[in-house]
N, C-alpha and C positions, 0 to 999 in steps of 0.2 A: 550216702543214703541215710536220711534221717526219718525216724518213725517216732510218733508221739507215744505209742503203746506197742505191745507185742501182739500183732494180729495172728489169728489162727490160719488165715489165708491172705496172701499178698499177691495182687495182680500187677505185673510189670509189662507194659506194652513198649517194645523196642527200647529198652532202657539204655543201651550202649550206642545208639545211633548218634554219630557226631562226636563221640568221645575219642580222645587220643589213646594210644595203646596202654599207657600206665594207668590212666583213669579207668579204662575198661577192665583191666586186671584187678584193680582195687574194688570195683563194683562186683566182679565175679566172686571175690573173696567174701564180700559182705553178704551176697546172696547165699553162698555156701554156709556161712556162719548162721544166718537166720534159719536156714533149712535144718541144720544140725541141732538148733535149739527148739525145733518142733513146728516151725512155720511152714505151711504148704505154700510153695511159690508157683504161681501160674505165670509163665513167661511166653510172650510172643516175640519172635525174632526171625529175621531173614538171614541171619548169620548162622549157618549150619555148624560151624566150629563151636560157636557159643552154645548151641543146643547140645552138642556132643559133650562139652565140658561140664554143663550144669544140670542137665535133665536126667531124671531117673526113667522117665517115659517121654516119648515124643509122638506127636501127631503131625503128619504132613498133610496140609490142606491145599487143594488145588481147585480153583473155581467154586469155592464154598463147600466143598465136600472133603471129608477125611479120606485120603487115598492110601495111607499107611499109618500104622500105629503100633508102638511097642517100645521095648528097651533099645537104646542105641546099639548095643552089641548084637541083639537079635536082628534088628533091621539091616545092619551091615552084613551080617552073616548070610542073610537071605538074598543078596544080590550077586553072589558069584565068588570067583576066585581072586586071589591077589594078582596084581599085574606086575610083571617084570619088565622094566624099561632098560633097553640096552643101546648104547651109542657105539657104533663101529664105523670104520672108514667107509666112504661111499662105494669104493670098489669091492667091498666085502659084504655089502647088503644082501645080495642074493644068497650067498653061502650062509649068512647068519639066519635069514628067513627059513631056509631049509632045516636048520637045526632047531630053531624055535618052534616050528610047526609040530615037532615031535612031542612037545610038552603042553601044547594048548593052541587056542585060536588067536590069530594076530588081532590086535586092537589098534584103532586109529591113534596116532600120536603126532607130536611135532616133527617137522622135517629133520631128517638125520637121526631119528630115534626109532627103534623098533619096540613094540609092546606086545606082550603075550600074556593071556590069562592062564595062569599056572593051574592046570587041572589037579596036579598033585599037591597043591599048596606051596607055601614058601620053603618047605623042607627040600624041594627038588632043585633049588638054586645051585647047589654045588654040582649036581649032575649036569645042569645046563652049561655052567662054566667049563666043566670038563669036556663036554661035547663040542663047545665052541673052540676050545683049545685044540682038540683033536682035528677039527676042520681048519685049523690055522687061521681062525678069525681073531683079530686083535681087538679086544674089548677096551674101549676108551672110558666108559662109565657104565655103571650098573646100579640099578635102584629097584627096590621092591616096595610097591604101594599096596597096602591092604585096602579093601573096599571102604569107602567113606560115605558119609551122609549125603555128599554131593551125588555119588553113584546111586544111592537109594532114591533121592529126589528125581534124578534123571529117569530112572527105571519106572518110578511110580507115576510120574506126570508126563513122560514122553518128551521132556525138554530139559536141556542142561542150563545150569546157572552160568551167568557171564563170568569168565575167568576161571571156571572150574577145570581141573586137570583130570584127564582120563586115568 
């Protein structure tokens, strides 16, 4: 990114579209540097990871209207609980579902995976694992996903981004 002078405000419209991963990271570092030096950066992007990495504040626009606005952490905290994803053998799915329902609502996931929104937050994961073990459910894989800007987008607009994970 080359600038002739040090602007007080810099507008960037989809600056990383078409860039390879290394070039994208290099541009991110340059945007951060400019911001740390006092430049206000207004960035439009369809890449929510990019917004999460670079923005102090985010506005989600749908059909020309701002539908959510705030700090990334505040937006993510407002959409719910962490999701626990659990892979178990097919013959143990029903037993696993019974255990998981004690900790939250089941969420749609890929086939072979169960997901539950953890009402008690990520701190209850050890309790979930203990209960699954007591029910003799063999856990093949376990993963905790905190709410993401993809989740915020889906909740705010009513539609999911292509390729976004629950």
